[in-house]
C-alpha positions as CSV (number, residue, x, y, z in Angstrom):
1,M,190.3,148.7,233.6
2,M,188.4,150.6,231.0
3,R,184.9,151.6,232.1
4,A,182.0,152.2,229.7
5,V,179.9,155.3,230.1
6,D,176.2,155.1,229.5
7,L,174.9,157.6,227.0
8,G,171.3,156.4,227.0
9,P,170.6,154.6,223.8
10,F,174.2,153.2,223.7
11,K,177.5,153.1,225.7
12,I,181.0,154.5,224.9
13,G,184.2,152.8,226.0
14,A,185.4,149.3,226.8
15,S,184.8,147.1,223.8
16,H,181.8,149.0,222.5
17,P,181.9,150.4,218.9
18,H,183.3,153.8,218.5
19,V,180.9,156.7,218.9
20,L,180.6,159.7,216.5
21,I,180.3,163.1,218.0
22,A,179.4,165.5,215.3
23,G,177.7,168.7,214.3
24,P,178.3,172.4,213.4
25,C,180.8,174.2,215.6
26,V,178.2,176.8,216.7
27,I,174.5,177.1,216.5
28,E,174.1,179.4,213.5
29,S,170.3,178.9,213.3
30,E,167.7,176.5,214.4
31,R,167.0,175.4,210.8
32,I,170.7,174.6,210.1
33,V,171.1,172.7,213.4
34,L,168.0,170.6,212.9
35,E,168.7,169.8,209.3
36,T,172.3,168.9,210.0
37,A,171.4,166.8,213.0
38,Q,168.8,164.9,211.0
39,R,171.1,164.3,208.1
40,I,173.9,163.0,210.3
41,A,171.5,160.8,212.2
42,E,170.3,159.2,208.9
43,I,173.9,158.6,207.8
44,T,175.0,157.0,211.1
45,R,171.9,154.9,211.5
46,A,172.4,153.4,208.0
47,I,176.1,152.6,208.8
48,G,175.5,151.5,212.4
49,I,177.6,154.1,214.3
50,P,176.2,155.5,217.6
51,Y,175.8,159.2,217.3
52,V,175.9,162.2,219.6
53,F,175.0,165.6,218.2
54,K,177.3,168.5,219.1
55,S,177.0,172.3,218.7
56,S,177.7,175.2,220.9
57,Y,175.3,177.9,222.1
58,D,178.3,180.2,222.7
59,K,181.9,180.2,221.5
60,A,183.5,182.3,224.2
61,N,187.1,182.0,223.0
62,R,186.8,183.3,219.4
63,S,189.9,185.0,218.0
64,S,188.2,188.4,217.4
65,I,185.7,190.3,219.4
66,A,183.8,190.7,216.1
67,S,183.5,187.0,215.5
68,F,180.1,185.3,215.7
69,R,179.6,183.5,219.0
70,G,176.2,181.9,218.8
71,P,172.7,182.6,219.9
72,G,173.5,182.6,223.7
73,L,172.5,180.3,226.5
74,Q,168.7,180.3,226.6
75,A,168.0,180.4,222.8
76,G,170.8,177.9,222.2
77,L,169.5,175.4,224.8
78,A,166.0,175.6,223.4
79,T,167.4,174.6,220.0
80,L,169.3,171.7,221.5
81,R,166.2,170.5,223.2
82,K,164.5,170.4,219.8
83,V,167.3,168.2,218.5
84,K,166.7,165.7,221.3
85,E,163.0,165.7,220.8
86,Q,162.9,165.7,216.9
87,V,166.0,163.8,216.0
88,G,166.2,161.5,219.0
89,V,169.9,161.5,219.7
90,P,172.0,162.5,222.7
91,V,173.3,166.1,222.7
92,L,176.6,167.6,223.7
93,T,177.5,171.3,224.2
94,D,180.2,173.5,225.7
95,V,179.9,175.2,229.1
96,H,182.2,178.1,230.0
97,S,181.2,179.1,233.5
98,V,180.0,177.7,236.8
99,E,176.7,179.4,236.4
100,E,176.1,177.8,233.0
101,A,176.6,174.2,234.1
102,A,173.2,173.7,235.8
103,W,171.3,175.4,233.0
104,A,173.1,173.4,230.3
105,A,172.5,170.1,232.1
106,E,168.8,170.6,231.7
107,A,169.1,170.3,227.9
108,A,172.3,168.5,227.2
109,D,173.3,164.9,227.9
110,I,177.0,165.7,227.9
111,L,178.6,168.9,229.2
112,Q,181.9,169.6,227.4
113,I,184.7,171.6,229.1
114,P,186.6,173.5,226.4
115,A,190.4,172.9,226.1
116,F,191.4,176.3,227.4
117,L,189.3,175.7,230.5
118,C,190.3,172.1,231.3
119,R,192.1,173.1,234.5
120,Q,189.4,175.4,235.9
121,T,188.6,173.5,239.1
122,D,185.4,175.4,239.9
123,L,184.0,174.7,236.4
124,L,185.0,171.0,236.5
125,V,183.3,170.6,239.9
126,A,180.1,172.4,238.9
127,A,179.8,170.2,235.7
128,A,180.6,167.1,237.7
129,K,177.9,167.8,240.3
130,T,175.1,168.1,237.6
131,G,175.3,164.3,237.2
132,R,175.6,164.6,233.5
133,V,178.4,163.0,231.5
134,V,181.4,165.4,231.4
135,N,183.7,165.5,228.4
136,V,186.9,167.3,229.0
137,K,189.1,168.4,226.1
138,K,192.7,168.2,226.8
139,G,194.3,171.6,226.7
140,Q,196.8,172.3,223.9
141,F,199.2,173.2,226.6
142,L,198.9,169.9,228.6
143,S,200.7,166.6,228.4
144,P,198.4,163.6,228.3
145,W,199.5,162.4,231.7
146,E,198.5,165.7,233.3
147,M,194.9,164.9,232.5
148,S,195.0,162.5,235.5
149,N,194.6,165.5,237.7
150,V,191.5,166.5,235.7
151,V,190.0,163.1,236.2
152,K,190.6,163.2,239.9
153,K,188.8,166.5,240.2
154,L,185.8,165.1,238.5
155,E,185.8,161.8,240.4
156,E,186.3,163.5,243.8
157,S,183.3,165.7,243.0
158,G,181.2,162.6,242.8
159,N,181.0,162.1,239.0
160,S,181.5,158.6,237.5
161,R,180.6,159.5,233.9
162,I,183.8,160.9,232.3
163,I,185.1,161.2,228.8
164,L,188.5,162.7,227.8
165,T,189.1,164.2,224.4
166,E,192.4,164.8,222.5
167,R,192.5,167.8,220.2
168,G,196.2,168.2,219.5
169,A,199.1,170.0,221.2
170,S,200.6,173.4,220.4
171,F,203.6,173.1,218.2
172,G,205.2,176.5,217.8
173,Y,203.0,179.3,216.6
174,N,199.6,178.7,215.0
175,N,200.1,175.0,214.6
176,L,199.0,171.8,216.3
177,V,200.4,168.2,216.3
178,V,198.9,165.0,217.5
179,D,200.9,162.4,219.5
180,M,198.9,159.2,219.2
181,R,200.6,157.8,222.3
182,G,198.5,160.3,224.3
183,L,195.3,158.4,223.4
184,E,196.6,155.3,225.0
185,I,198.1,157.1,227.9
186,M,194.7,158.8,228.7
187,R,192.8,155.5,228.3
188,E,195.0,154.1,231.1
189,F,193.1,156.4,233.5
190,G,190.1,154.1,233.0
191,W,187.7,156.4,231.1
192,P,186.7,156.5,227.4
193,V,188.9,158.7,225.1
194,V,187.7,160.6,222.1
195,F,189.8,162.0,219.3
196,D,188.8,165.4,217.9
197,A,189.8,165.1,214.3
198,T,188.8,168.5,213.2
199,H,190.3,170.7,215.9
200,S,193.5,168.7,215.6
201,V,193.9,170.1,212.0
202,Q,193.1,173.6,213.1
203,L,195.7,176.4,212.6
204,P,194.9,178.5,215.6
205,S,194.6,182.2,214.8
206,A,196.6,181.6,211.6
207,A,194.3,184.0,209.6
208,G,194.9,186.8,212.0
209,N,191.4,187.4,213.4
210,A,190.3,183.8,212.8
211,S,191.7,180.2,212.7
212,G,192.8,178.4,209.6
213,G,192.8,174.7,209.0
214,Q,194.0,171.7,207.0
215,P,190.9,169.6,206.4
216,Q,192.7,167.2,204.1
217,F,194.2,165.6,207.2
218,I,191.0,165.0,209.0
219,E,190.5,161.5,207.8
220,P,194.1,160.3,208.0
221,L,194.3,161.4,211.6
222,A,190.9,159.9,212.4
223,R,192.0,156.6,210.9
224,A,195.1,156.6,213.0
225,A,193.2,157.2,216.2
226,V,190.7,154.4,215.4
227,A,193.6,152.1,214.7
228,V,194.9,152.9,218.2
229,G,191.5,151.8,219.6
230,V,190.0,155.1,220.5
231,D,186.4,155.1,221.9
232,G,185.0,157.9,219.8
233,I,185.6,160.4,217.0
234,F,184.7,164.0,217.2
235,V,184.2,166.0,214.0
236,E,182.7,169.4,213.3
237,V,180.5,169.0,210.2
238,H,179.0,171.7,208.0
239,D,177.1,171.6,204.7
240,R,179.1,174.6,203.4
241,P,182.3,175.0,205.4
242,D,183.3,178.0,203.4
243,Q,180.3,179.8,204.7
244,A,180.4,178.5,208.3
245,L,180.3,181.2,211.0
246,S,182.9,179.4,213.1
247,D,185.7,177.0,212.4
248,G,184.8,176.4,208.8
249,P,188.4,176.0,207.6
250,N,188.8,172.8,209.7
251,A,185.3,171.3,209.3
252,L,184.4,168.2,207.5
253,R,181.9,168.7,204.6
254,L,178.6,167.0,205.2
255,D,178.7,165.3,201.8
256,Q,181.9,163.6,202.8
257,L,180.6,162.2,206.1
258,A,179.1,158.9,204.9
259,G,182.3,157.6,203.3
260,F,184.3,158.8,206.2
261,C,182.0,156.9,208.7
262,K,182.0,153.7,206.6
263,R,185.8,153.6,206.5
264,L,186.2,154.3,210.2
265,R,183.5,151.8,211.1
266,A,185.2,149.0,209.2
267,L,188.5,149.8,210.8
268,D,187.0,150.0,214.3
269,G,185.4,146.6,213.8
270,L,188.7,145.1,212.8
271,I,190.7,146.6,215.7
272,K,188.1,145.6,218.3
273,A,187.6,142.1,217.0
274,P,188.5,139.6,219.8
275,N,190.9,137.6,217.5
276,F,192.7,140.8,216.6
277,L,193.0,142.0,220.1
278,H,194.0,138.7,221.7
279,G,195.7,136.8,219.0
C-alpha cells in the first residue's frame, strides 16, 4: 500500500496531487536562490501545485576539479534557511557524507542522497537517523528493483519518511535512458516516487569536462511520468541556463515553468481522478 509522506504544508504520495521539486542545481549566490525560489513559489501557488525548493550547497561529483561546486556547507545552509523563512516552502538539499547529515538536517526538510551514493550504507543510516525525510536518487547503475535494498536500510534505521527518485539509467557512454516501468516497480515498495526530468536528459560528461543535455525532452518525459501516476516531478530551473554554473545544458528555463506546470497539473488531475483510476 502506498504511504503518503508529510512535508509540512502538504503531503506527497498516495492519491495526493503531484509535488514539484525545483530550483537551481547549485547555490550560485544568495540573491539568485531567493529570487528563483520566490518566482517558482508564485508560479506554483497560482497553479495549485505543492512546491519544494531544491538547491545544493556543494556538488561533490562535478566532472572537472575546476568546476564550480557551491558555497560550501555553512554558507549554503544559511541561504537555505533564508528560503524557508522568506519564501515559506520546504527545502531539499544533497548530503554527501555522514558528517554532513546532522548539519544539513538543521536547515533542510528533505535530505537527498545523490545517485552515485545511493548504496552507501553509512550515509543512508546517518540521513535516516536525523528524522528528516530522505529522498534517494536511484543510481544510473541500478535496476529499479535493487532500490528495495535501499528502502530496507532506511526503514531498519528507524526512518518512515522515504522518497525514491528516478533519474535515468546509463545507456552506453555519455547517455541516459528512462524505463517508465521502473517508476511503477519502485512505487510497489510503498513509498512515493519522484521523476527527475532534467537529470534524465543529461548527457553525462559529454562535453569532456562537463555534462551536456537535451532539454527539449524534459517535458515529454515529465508528461510520460505523470501519466504513469508518479508522485512528484523534479526539475532544475534557471533563469539563464546558458550562464548556469552547474548543469545548465539540462535545466528548464524559468520562463517556461508556468506552462510546464499547468500542463502537468492538468494531466495529474486526470490520472488521479477516481473515475479514471477505478473505471
